[in-house]
C-alpha positions in Angstrom: 50.3 -15.7 51.6 51.3 -19.2 52.7 47.9 -19.9 54.1 46.2 -18.7 50.9 48.4 -21.0 48.8 47.7 -23.9 51.1 43.9 -23.4 51.2 43.3 -22.3 47.6 42.9 -25.8 46.1 40.2 -26.6 48.8 38.4 -23.3 48.2 38.5 -23.7 44.4 37.3 -27.3 44.7 34.4 -26.2 46.8 33.4 -23.5 44.4 33.6 -26.0 41.5 31.5 -28.6 43.3 28.9 -25.9 44.1 28.7 -24.6 40.6 28.5 -28.2 39.2 25.7 -29.2 41.6 23.7 -26.1 40.8 24.0 -26.6 37.0 23.1 -30.3 37.3 20.1 -29.6 39.4 18.9 -27.0 36.9 19.4 -29.4 34.0 17.6 -32.2 35.7 14.7 -29.9 36.6 14.3 -28.7 33.0 14.7 -32.0 31.2 11.5 -33.9 30.4 10.7 -37.2 28.6 8.1 -36.6 25.9 6.2 -39.4 24.4 3.9 -37.9 21.8 4.1 -35.4 19.0 1.3 -33.3 20.5 3.1 -33.1 23.9 6.4 -32.2 22.0 4.7 -29.3 20.2 2.9 -28.1 23.3 6.2 -28.2 25.3 7.9 -25.9 22.8 5.0 -23.6 21.9 4.3 -20.4 23.8 0.8 -20.2 25.3 0.7 -16.5 24.4 2.4 -16.0 21.0 2.1 -12.2 21.1 4.0 -12.1 24.4 5.8 -15.4 24.8 6.6 -16.6 28.2 9.8 -18.5 29.1 9.0 -22.1 28.3 10.6 -25.2 27.1 13.8 -26.8 28.3 15.3 -30.0 27.2 13.1 -32.7 25.7 14.0 -36.4 25.6 12.1 -37.9 22.7 12.4 -40.8 20.4 13.4 -39.9 16.8 13.8 -42.2 13.8 17.0 -40.5 12.5 15.3 -38.9 9.6 16.9 -35.6 8.4 13.5 -34.5 6.9 11.8 -34.8 10.3 14.6 -32.9 12.0 14.3 -30.1 9.4 10.5 -30.0 9.8 10.8 -29.6 13.6 13.4 -26.9 13.1 11.2 -25.0 10.7 8.0 -25.5 12.8 9.4 -24.7 16.2 13.0 -23.6 15.9 14.0 -26.6 17.9 17.0 -28.8 17.0 18.7 -31.9 18.4 21.3 -30.9 20.9 22.8 -34.3 21.5 22.4 -37.9 20.7 23.4 -39.6 24.0 26.0 -42.4 23.5 25.4 -43.9 26.9 21.6 -43.7 26.8 19.8 -46.1 29.2 16.4 -45.9 27.4 15.1 -48.8 25.6 14.3 -48.7 21.9 11.0 -47.2 21.1 8.9 -45.5 18.4 9.6 -42.1 16.8 7.0 -39.7 18.2 6.7 -38.0 14.8 6.4 -41.0 12.5 5.7 -44.1 14.6 8.8 -45.7 13.1 11.3 -47.7 15.2 13.8 -45.5 17.1 17.0 -46.8 18.7 17.1 -44.2 21.5 15.8 -40.9 22.7 17.6 -37.7 21.7 17.8 -34.4 23.4 15.9 -31.5 21.7 16.0 -27.9 22.7 15.6 -24.3 21.4 18.5 -22.0 21.0 18.0 -18.6 22.5 
């Protein structure tokens, strides 16, 4: 019992590190920068609508902040903004949907 109590923080820490590394690797592998409306729609549209394959992931795309655009994308693709990064390192760009200025990329994804 004493050995278990002494080693449990190390074991639990190792488990946590392993789970975190696996989740981060999965997130990074499934996050893509998208720079055009066509690529965005292609990314979130199944190639075979009658038997949709698993597709998509997280899309980093410029957005002008328009609620109307957000609603249109939600209606068209069932995709919503998941997060607006506060510590985003991307430079300002142009909204891929309107061409208007955008302060940063936002993270889009489908909810399953």
